[in-house]
C-alpha positions in Angstrom: 21.3 40.0 9.5 22.7 36.1 8.8 23.4 35.0 5.6 23.8 31.4 4.6 25.5 30.0 1.9 26.3 26.3 0.9 28.6 25.3 -1.2 29.6 21.4 -3.2 33.0 22.2 -3.7 35.8 24.7 -3.6 35.1 26.2 -6.7 32.2 28.1 -5.4 34.8 29.2 -2.7 35.6 32.8 -4.2 31.4 33.8 -3.8 31.7 32.7 -0.2 34.8 34.8 0.1 33.1 38.0 -1.7 29.7 37.6 0.6 32.1 37.8 3.5 33.9 41.0 2.0 30.3 42.8 0.9 28.9 41.7 4.5 32.1 43.4 6.2 29.8 47.1 6.4 33.0 48.7 8.1 33.6 45.9 10.4 37.5 45.5 10.7 37.7 41.9 12.7 36.4 38.8 11.2 36.6 35.4 13.7 36.0 31.7 11.9 33.8 29.7 13.5 35.2 26.4 12.5 36.4 22.2 13.6 40.1 21.6 12.4 39.9 21.0 8.8 37.4 22.7 7.9 39.0 25.4 5.5 39.7 28.6 7.6 42.6 29.4 5.6 41.5 28.4 2.5 39.0 30.6 2.7 41.2 33.2 4.0 43.2 33.0 1.2 40.5 33.8 -1.2 39.7 36.5 0.7 42.8 38.2 0.2 43.0 37.4 -3.3 40.0 39.0 -3.8 41.3 42.3 -1.6 44.6 42.6 -4.1 47.0 40.3 -1.8 49.6 38.5 -4.0 51.4 36.6 -1.1 50.9 33.1 -0.3 48.6 32.7 2.3 49.6 30.2 5.0 48.2 29.2 8.7 50.3 31.3 11.1 50.2 28.6 13.3 53.5 29.3 14.5 54.1 32.7 13.9 50.6 34.2 15.4 49.8 36.5 12.7 50.8 37.1 9.1 50.4 40.3 7.3 49.4 40.4 4.1 49.3 43.8 1.8 46.2 44.2 0.1 45.6 46.8 -2.7 43.6 49.2 -0.5 44.5 48.1 3.3 46.9 45.6 5.3 45.3 42.4 6.2 46.5 40.2 9.5 45.6 36.8 9.5 45.5 35.2 12.8 46.0 31.6 14.1 44.9 31.5 17.6 45.3 27.6 18.0 48.4 27.6 20.1 47.5 30.3 22.3 47.0 28.6 25.8 46.1 31.9 27.7 44.8 35.0 27.1 47.8 36.9 28.1 49.9 34.9 25.5 47.7 37.1 23.3 48.3 40.0 24.5 52.1 39.6 24.9 52.3 39.8 21.2 50.1 42.7 21.0 47.1 41.7 19.6 44.7 44.2 21.0 47.0 47.1 19.0 46.5 44.7 15.8 42.5 44.5 16.5 42.0 47.9 17.3 44.2 49.1 14.5 41.2 49.6 11.5 42.8 47.2 9.5 41.2 43.9 8.3 41.9 41.2 11.0 40.7 38.2 10.3 41.0 35.0 13.1 41.4 31.3 13.3 40.6 29.9 16.5 38.9 33.2 17.8 37.5 31.5 21.1 41.2 31.5 22.3 40.9 35.5 22.8 37.0 36.1 22.9 37.5 38.6 25.5 39.7 40.8 23.4 37.4 40.7 20.5 35.6 44.1 19.8 31.8 43.8 20.2 31.1 44.4 16.7 33.3 41.2 15.2 31.7 39.4 12.4 31.7 35.4 12.7 31.8 33.3 10.0 31.0 29.6 11.5 32.0 26.8 8.8 30.2 23.7 9.2 31.7 20.0 7.6 28.5 18.7 5.7 30.8 16.5 3.4 34.8 16.3 2.2 33.7 19.0 -0.4 30.4 20.4 1.1 30.7 23.1 3.6 27.7 25.6 4.8 28.7 29.1 5.9 27.0 31.3 8.1 28.1 34.6 8.1 26.6 37.1 10.9 
């Protein structure tokens, strides 16, 4: 099933974050398919906040993975932008994270597509204007 949400400003982002959470249906890996500057980290920060994480959510571009503690589960936030070979992802234990049963939110998932579970949820973000975005959740 596919859900499409269009927003005109960031003030509406909590609704998108809740829609992502509501669409999980037991899935634990979410891939964010979007160009640079589309708001992947901003959306992930809202998802983490709604799940009870009190940490400051920042892009783990250099660390590759950040961990946040939600009220009911651990949240792993990946930024695969700097991954050049899939072996790099394997070297830091990405498979263990992805199969941990904890929520894994992945930016730049195309870098590790072969490692993603078959039931990975995809959130595609399209830039419509400076503040408007279309989100396709599937």
